[in-house]
C-alpha positions as CSV (number, residue, x, y, z in Angstrom):
1,M,0.0,0.0,0.0
2,E,3.0,2.3,0.6
3,T,3.9,2.2,-3.1
4,Q,0.4,3.2,-4.1
5,A,0.5,6.2,-1.8
6,L,3.8,7.4,-3.3
7,I,2.3,7.0,-6.8
8,N,-0.8,8.9,-5.8
9,A,1.3,11.7,-4.2
10,G,3.5,11.9,-7.3
11,I,0.4,12.2,-9.5
12,A,-1.1,14.8,-7.2
13,V,2.1,16.9,-7.2
14,A,2.4,16.6,-11.0
15,G,-1.3,17.7,-11.4
16,F,-0.8,20.6,-9.1
17,L,2.3,21.8,-11.0
18,G,0.6,21.3,-14.3
19,G,-2.5,23.3,-13.1
20,W,-0.3,26.1,-11.7
21,I,1.7,26.4,-14.9
22,L,-1.5,26.5,-17.0
23,N,-2.9,29.1,-14.7
24,R,0.2,31.3,-15.1
25,I,0.0,30.9,-18.9
26,M,-3.6,32.0,-19.0
27,R,-2.9,35.0,-16.8
28,S,0.0,36.0,-19.1
29,L,-2.3,35.6,-22.2
30,D,-5.0,37.8,-20.5
31,R,-2.4,40.5,-19.8
32,L,-1.1,40.3,-23.3
33,D,-4.7,40.6,-24.7
34,D,-5.3,43.7,-22.6
35,D,-2.1,45.2,-23.8
36,V,-2.9,44.6,-27.4
37,R,-6.4,46.1,-27.0
38,R,-4.8,49.2,-25.5
39,I,-2.4,49.8,-28.4
40,P,-4.6,52.3,-30.2
41,E,-4.8,54.4,-27.1
42,K,-1.0,54.5,-26.5
43,Y,0.4,54.9,-30.0
44,L,-0.1,57.2,-33.0
45,S,-2.1,55.9,-35.9
46,K,-0.7,56.0,-39.4
47,D,-3.2,58.5,-40.7
48,D,-2.5,60.9,-37.8
49,Y,1.2,60.6,-38.5
50,H,0.8,61.4,-42.3
51,R,-1.4,64.3,-41.5
52,D,1.1,65.8,-39.0
53,I,4.0,65.3,-41.4
54,S,2.1,67.0,-44.2
55,D,1.4,69.9,-41.9
56,I,5.1,70.2,-41.0
57,K,6.1,70.0,-44.6
58,S,3.8,72.8,-45.6
59,M,5.1,75.0,-42.7
60,L,8.7,74.3,-43.8
61,K,7.8,75.1,-47.4
62,S,6.4,78.5,-46.4
63,I,9.5,79.2,-44.3
64,F,11.8,78.3,-47.1
65,D,9.8,80.5,-49.5
66,K,10.2,83.4,-47.2
67,L,13.9,82.8,-46.9
68,D,14.2,82.6,-50.7
69,D,12.4,86.0,-50.9
70,K,14.8,87.5,-48.4
71,A,17.8,86.2,-50.2
72,D,16.7,87.7,-53.4
73,K,16.4,91.2,-52.0
């Protein structure tokens, strides 16, 4: 009977460790899922970036045009 108790204890320990590992994996996946869902709130979208760059380019063009007019005089 002693051998059977050791086998049962080994299976119980293995089951506990397996369940604990699966629980940790599920928690990590849940955190990763939350992080992925929050990406649009944290980072700049492509459309916003292109709009901002075009605004900056138009400002720089007007500055360069003014500088060219100054250099001609």
